[in-house]
MIKE-71052 format. One line per field, with one value per residue: x, y, z of N, C-alpha, C in turn; residue in one letter; residue number from 1. Coordinates in nm, 2 decimals. Example, Ala and Ser with C-alpha at 12.3 -4.5 7.8 and 13.67 -1.06 7.14 Angstrom:
REM residues 2
n_east: 1.32  1.28
n_north: -0.57  -0.22
n_up: 0.78  0.71
ca_east: 1.23  1.37
ca_north: -0.45  -0.11
ca_up: 0.78  0.71
c_east: 1.32  1.29
c_north: -0.33  0.00
c_up: 0.78  0.79
resn: A  S
resi: 1  2
This chain:
REM residues 114
n_east: 2.64  2.52  2.37  2.04  1.91  1.64  1.59  1.71  1.56  1.32  1.38  1.43  1.18  1.05  1.16  1.03  0.77  0.78  0.85  0.63  0.44  0.55  0.48  0.21  0.18  0.29  0.08  -0.14  -0.05  -0.12  -0.39  -0.38  -0.46  -0.49  -0.70  -0.93  -1.15  -1.07  -0.83  -0.90  -1.05  -0.88  -0.79  -0.57  -0.37  -0.41  -0.34  -0.07  0.03  -0.04  0.11  0.38  0.37  0.32  0.57  0.76  0.69  0.74  1.01  1.11  1.07  1.24  1.50  1.54  1.67  1.91  2.21  2.22  2.40  2.41  2.15  2.03  2.17  2.06  1.81  1.82  1.74  1.50  1.51  1.58  1.35  1.16  1.24  1.18  0.91  0.84  0.91  0.76  0.49  0.45  0.58  0.81  1.13  1.45  1.76  2.12  2.25  2.08  2.06  2.32  2.34  2.16  2.30  2.52  2.42  2.30  2.54  2.67  2.48  2.52  2.78  2.79  2.61  2.74
n_north: -3.67  -3.98  -4.14  -4.30  -4.62  -4.63  -4.38  -4.37  -4.54  -4.42  -4.20  -4.33  -4.41  -4.17  -4.08  -4.26  -4.19  -3.92  -3.94  -4.07  -3.86  -3.69  -3.83  -3.80  -3.53  -3.51  -3.65  -3.46  -3.24  -3.28  -3.20  -2.95  -2.62  -2.27  -2.17  -2.11  -2.29  -2.52  -2.58  -2.64  -2.87  -3.07  -3.35  -3.52  -3.33  -3.25  -3.49  -3.52  -3.29  -3.39  -3.63  -3.51  -3.36  -3.54  -3.68  -3.47  -3.42  -3.66  -3.67  -3.44  -3.56  -3.77  -3.63  -3.56  -3.76  -3.81  -3.74  -3.47  -3.47  -3.74  -3.83  -3.66  -3.70  -3.96  -3.90  -3.86  -4.10  -4.06  -4.00  -4.23  -4.39  -4.25  -4.28  -4.56  -4.55  -4.37  -4.54  -4.77  -4.68  -4.46  -4.53  -4.43  -4.39  -4.54  -4.46  -4.51  -4.33  -4.24  -4.49  -4.51  -4.30  -4.37  -4.59  -4.45  -4.28  -4.48  -4.61  -4.40  -4.35  -4.60  -4.58  -4.36  -4.44  -4.65
n_up: -5.20  -5.21  -5.48  -5.47  -5.57  -5.60  -5.68  -5.94  -6.07  -6.07  -6.23  -6.48  -6.52  -6.54  -6.78  -6.97  -6.93  -7.00  -7.28  -7.37  -7.33  -7.54  -7.76  -7.77  -7.79  -8.05  -8.19  -8.12  -8.26  -8.52  -8.55  -8.46  -8.39  -8.34  -8.24  -7.97  -7.90  -8.04  -7.92  -7.65  -7.69  -7.78  -7.70  -7.70  -7.68  -7.42  -7.30  -7.36  -7.20  -6.95  -6.92  -6.93  -6.71  -6.49  -6.52  -6.46  -6.19  -6.06  -6.12  -5.96  -5.72  -5.72  -5.74  -5.48  -5.34  -5.47  -5.69  -5.89  -6.11  -6.17  -6.21  -6.41  -6.67  -6.71  -6.77  -7.04  -7.16  -7.26  -7.52  -7.63  -7.58  -7.73  -7.98  -8.03  -7.99  -8.19  -8.41  -8.38  -8.34  -8.51  -8.75  -8.82  -8.98  -8.89  -8.91  -8.97  -8.83  -8.62  -8.49  -8.41  -8.24  -8.04  -7.93  -7.82  -7.64  -7.46  -7.38  -7.24  -7.03  -6.90  -6.82  -6.66  -6.44  -6.35
ca_east: 2.53  2.49  2.23  1.98  1.87  1.50  1.59  1.75  1.45  1.22  1.41  1.40  1.03  1.01  1.19  0.94  0.65  0.80  0.84  0.49  0.39  0.60  0.40  0.07  0.20  0.29  -0.05  -0.21  -0.02  -0.20  -0.52  -0.34  -0.52  -0.48  -0.85  -0.96  -1.22  -0.99  -0.72  -0.96  -1.11  -0.78  -0.76  -0.43  -0.28  -0.42  -0.27  0.07  0.06  -0.05  0.23  0.48  0.34  0.35  0.72  0.82  0.65  0.82  1.16  1.13  1.09  1.37  1.60  1.56  1.76  2.03  2.29  2.18  2.50  2.40  2.01  1.99  2.20  1.98  1.68  1.83  1.69  1.38  1.55  1.58  1.20  1.09  1.28  1.11  0.77  0.83  0.93  0.65  0.35  0.44  0.63  0.92  1.26  1.56  1.87  2.23  2.30  1.99  2.11  2.46  2.30  2.10  2.41  2.61  2.33  2.30  2.69  2.68  2.42  2.58  2.91  2.75  2.54  2.84
ca_north: -3.76  -4.11  -4.16  -4.43  -4.70  -4.60  -4.24  -4.41  -4.61  -4.32  -4.11  -4.40  -4.42  -4.03  -4.08  -4.33  -4.11  -3.81  -4.00  -4.09  -3.74  -3.64  -3.91  -3.74  -3.39  -3.53  -3.68  -3.35  -3.16  -3.31  -3.13  -2.82  -2.50  -2.19  -2.13  -2.16  -2.41  -2.62  -2.61  -2.71  -3.00  -3.14  -3.45  -3.56  -3.22  -3.25  -3.60  -3.48  -3.22  -3.47  -3.72  -3.44  -3.32  -3.65  -3.70  -3.37  -3.44  -3.79  -3.64  -3.38  -3.66  -3.85  -3.55  -3.55  -3.87  -3.85  -3.65  -3.42  -3.51  -3.88  -3.84  -3.57  -3.78  -4.06  -3.86  -3.86  -4.22  -4.04  -4.01  -4.38  -4.44  -4.17  -4.33  -4.68  -4.51  -4.32  -4.65  -4.87  -4.64  -4.36  -4.58  -4.36  -4.45  -4.54  -4.47  -4.55  -4.22  -4.26  -4.60  -4.47  -4.20  -4.45  -4.65  -4.35  -4.25  -4.60  -4.62  -4.29  -4.38  -4.71  -4.54  -4.27  -4.52  -4.75
ca_up: -5.17  -5.30  -5.55  -5.44  -5.69  -5.64  -5.76  -6.07  -6.13  -6.09  -6.35  -6.59  -6.53  -6.60  -6.92  -7.04  -6.93  -7.09  -7.42  -7.40  -7.35  -7.66  -7.86  -7.76  -7.86  -8.20  -8.23  -8.11  -8.35  -8.64  -8.54  -8.38  -8.43  -8.23  -8.19  -7.85  -7.89  -8.09  -7.82  -7.53  -7.74  -7.83  -7.59  -7.70  -7.63  -7.27  -7.26  -7.35  -7.08  -6.84  -6.90  -6.90  -6.57  -6.41  -6.54  -6.38  -6.04  -6.00  -6.14  -5.85  -5.59  -5.74  -5.72  -5.33  -5.31  -5.57  -5.74  -6.03  -6.22  -6.21  -6.25  -6.53  -6.78  -6.72  -6.83  -7.18  -7.21  -7.32  -7.66  -7.68  -7.58  -7.81  -8.11  -8.03  -8.00  -8.34  -8.50  -8.37  -8.34  -8.61  -8.87  -8.86  -9.02  -8.81  -9.00  -8.90  -8.74  -8.51  -8.41  -8.33  -8.13  -7.93  -7.86  -7.74  -7.51  -7.36  -7.32  -7.16  -6.91  -6.83  -6.76  -6.53  -6.34  -6.28
c_east: 2.52  2.37  2.16  1.93  1.72  1.49  1.63  1.63  1.34  1.26  1.40  1.25  1.00  1.06  1.10  0.81  0.66  0.80  0.70  0.42  0.44  0.51  0.26  0.07  0.22  0.15  -0.16  -0.18  -0.09  -0.33  -0.50  -0.40  -0.51  -0.60  -0.88  -1.04  -1.16  -0.89  -0.78  -1.04  -1.00  -0.72  -0.63  -0.32  -0.28  -0.34  -0.13  0.11  0.05  0.06  0.35  0.48  0.37  0.51  0.78  0.81  0.74  0.98  1.20  1.16  1.22  1.49  1.64  1.66  1.87  2.11  2.23  2.27  2.48  2.26  1.98  2.05  2.11  1.84  1.69  1.79  1.55  1.39  1.53  1.43  1.14  1.12  1.20  0.96  0.76  0.83  0.80  0.50  0.34  0.51  0.74  1.05  1.35  1.68  2.00  2.28  2.21  2.03  2.24  2.43  2.25  2.22  2.49  2.54  2.33  2.43  2.71  2.61  2.46  2.71  2.88  2.69  2.64  2.93
c_north: -3.87  -4.12  -4.30  -4.50  -4.67  -4.47  -4.27  -4.46  -4.51  -4.22  -4.20  -4.41  -4.28  -4.02  -4.14  -4.26  -3.99  -3.83  -4.01  -3.96  -3.67  -3.70  -3.84  -3.61  -3.41  -3.56  -3.55  -3.25  -3.16  -3.23  -2.99  -2.70  -2.40  -2.12  -2.18  -2.28  -2.53  -2.66  -2.68  -2.84  -3.09  -3.24  -3.48  -3.46  -3.23  -3.39  -3.58  -3.40  -3.30  -3.55  -3.64  -3.38  -3.42  -3.68  -3.60  -3.38  -3.55  -3.75  -3.55  -3.46  -3.72  -3.76  -3.53  -3.65  -3.91  -3.72  -3.60  -3.46  -3.66  -3.89  -3.78  -3.64  -3.90  -4.02  -3.86  -4.00  -4.18  -4.02  -4.14  -4.43  -4.38  -4.22  -4.47  -4.64  -4.45  -4.44  -4.74  -4.80  -4.52  -4.41  -4.49  -4.43  -4.43  -4.56  -4.51  -4.45  -4.22  -4.38  -4.57  -4.38  -4.28  -4.53  -4.58  -4.32  -4.37  -4.61  -4.51  -4.31  -4.49  -4.66  -4.44  -4.34  -4.61  -4.70
c_up: -5.28  -5.36  -5.53  -5.59  -5.72  -5.72  -5.90  -6.14  -6.15  -6.21  -6.48  -6.63  -6.59  -6.74  -7.02  -7.04  -7.02  -7.24  -7.46  -7.42  -7.49  -7.78  -7.89  -7.83  -8.01  -8.25  -8.23  -8.22  -8.49  -8.66  -8.48  -8.46  -8.32  -8.19  -8.06  -7.83  -7.94  -7.98  -7.70  -7.56  -7.79  -7.73  -7.59  -7.66  -7.47  -7.22  -7.26  -7.23  -6.96  -6.81  -6.88  -6.76  -6.47  -6.41  -6.46  -6.24  -5.98  -6.03  -6.01  -5.73  -5.60  -5.72  -5.56  -5.28  -5.40  -5.61  -5.88  -6.15  -6.25  -6.27  -6.38  -6.65  -6.80  -6.80  -6.98  -7.24  -7.28  -7.48  -7.71  -7.68  -7.69  -7.96  -8.12  -8.05  -8.14  -8.44  -8.49  -8.40  -8.47  -8.75  -8.92  -8.90  -8.92  -8.89  -8.91  -8.80  -8.60  -8.42  -8.34  -8.22  -8.01  -7.86  -7.79  -7.62  -7.41  -7.30  -7.22  -7.03  -6.83  -6.76  -6.64  -6.42  -6.27  -6.18
resn: M  A  T  S  I  I  S  I  I  M  V  I  F  C  S  I  V  G  A  T  G  S  F  F  F  K  Q  A  S  E  K  L  S  F  K  F  I  S  L  I  T  N  F  K  L  F  L  G  F  F  F  F  G  I  S  A  L  V  Y  L  I  A  L  R  N  G  D  L  T  V  L  Y  P  I  S  S  L  S  Y  V  W  T  L  F  I  G  K  K  L  L  N  E  K  I  N  F  Y  K  Q  A  G  I  V  L  I  L  A  G  V  I  I  I  V  S
resi: 1  2  3  4  5  6  7  8  9  10  11  12  13  14  15  16  17  18  19  20  21  22  23  24  25  26  27  28  29  30  31  32  33  34  35  36  37  38  39  40  41  42  43  44  45  46  47  48  49  50  51  52  53  54  55  56  57  58  59  60  61  62  63  64  65  66  67  68  69  70  71  72  73  74  75  76  77  78  79  80  81  82  83  84  85  86  87  88  89  90  91  92  93  94  95  96  97  98  99  100  101  102  103  104  105  106  107  108  109  110  111  112  113  114
């Protein structure tokens, strides 16, 4: 099966949405307590689950019109978006090894999509 460009775009979208979910999970972890009332009032925890859920649903739809061997590696772009979110919103450091990893991920995605 040939992978449609729409499926590729959808998986890129999923990677962004999934990275956003990870950001909200990180935010939620700062107030995380395993007491029931604390869990159900942790709005950022719910946002994390919401974004991951949207990502999973769109990913399922994308898989209908594409090869898993093409689409699944594209989902690794979530690591790229997560790095940028961590840098911009959480002031995390980006060292040489993280930069090299991002370059390798981008190169791999470009090779697979080509």
